[in-house]
N, C-alpha and C positions, 0 to 999 in steps of 0.2 A: 600461444598466448590465450589467456582466458578473459572473458568479459562478463560482468554481471551488473545488474542495476535495474532501475525502473524501466518498464516497457513504455516507449513513447510513440513509436511509429505505428499508428493504426490501432493501438491497444491502450487507450487512456484509462486512468482511474475513473470508475463510475460510482454514482451515488444514488442511494435511496433514502427516503425519510420514513419515520415511524408515525403512522396515523391510525387511530382506532385499533390498536393492537396488532398491526401488521406493517411490514415494510413495503413501500410502493415506490416505483420509479416516477420521478417528476423532474421538471426543469426548475432548478434552483435560481433565485435571483443572484446569489453569490455562493460559490463553492467554499468549503472549508479551506483555510490557508494556514500553513505553518509559518509563524513569524510574519515578517512584512513582505515576503517574497513569494510570488505564486509558484516558484520552483523550489521553495524551501524544503518540502518533503523529499523531492527527488535528490536535492543536494545532500541532505542528511543521509538518505539511503546509500547513495554512491560513496559517501565518505566512510560508512560503517559496515557495508556488506562485504563479506569475504566468500570466495568460492571454496566450498568444503574440499579438503584434500582427498577424501574418499571418493567424491564425485569426479574430481579432476583425474585421479588415477584410473577410474573406470570409464572415463570419457563420457560421463553423463551430462547432458544438457537439457534444457527445457524451461518451461514457464511454471512459476509458483503463483497461485492466487491466494491472497490473504484478505479476509474481511475484518474490518474494525469499525467501531462506532466512535463518532466524534460528538460529544455532548453539546448542549446549548452553552456550556461554560468553557468549551474548548479542550476538554479532557479527551484522551483517546483510551477506549476501554473495549473489552470483549474481543480481543484479537484472536482470529481463528484461521487455520489453514483450510482452504476448500479445494485446492488442487496442488498435488505434490508429485513430481517425478521420482522422488526417492533419493537415496544415497546422501542424505543430510541437507539437501537443498531446501526443503520445506522448513526444517528446523532452523536453518540459518536465516531464512527470510522472516520467519516469525520472531526470532531473537531480535532482529534489527527493528521490525515494526514495533515490538514492545519497548524498545529504547526511545522511540519518538517522544519528544517532550510534550507535556500537556500545555502547549502554548499555541494552540490553533485558534484562529478566528473562526467562530462557528459558521455553519451553513445558514443562509438567510433565505426565507421564503415569505413572501407578502410583507416584507419589512420586519420580520421577527426572527430571532435565532431559533433554529430547530435542530433536533438530534438527527444526525445523518449517518448512514452506514456506507462506508467506502469499500469498494472492491479494488484492491491494489495488485496489479500484475508486476511480477519481478522476473526478469529474464536471466538465465545463466547460459552462456554460449562459449564454445571453444572456437577461436579464430585461427584458421590455418594460415601459417606464414609462408 
């Protein structure tokens, strides 16, 4: 059996904000949320992510890291692979992140919406039965 999806145990999505020309880590008042559910992004990814056949056949597992920006208006832009075990895993993770709808509630800092950069971990594992 194969399992793929957002990494949740010990590897949460992390966020940075854009200040004076660079990305900095900070504690947000509110993290970006897709739709009305704090698990909205995870649910969307689980529904749409597919384990690439090439990786399944080769027994390739691992973590893909994708960065994406969520604008002050809730749009998701500049999706990029930053860690890729290969065999199509990175491309599949990027495909699904690019499918995310531009319906995020933006990050909030000091009561104001801010542009945030999310680092989204996605796990691909083979479960031995």
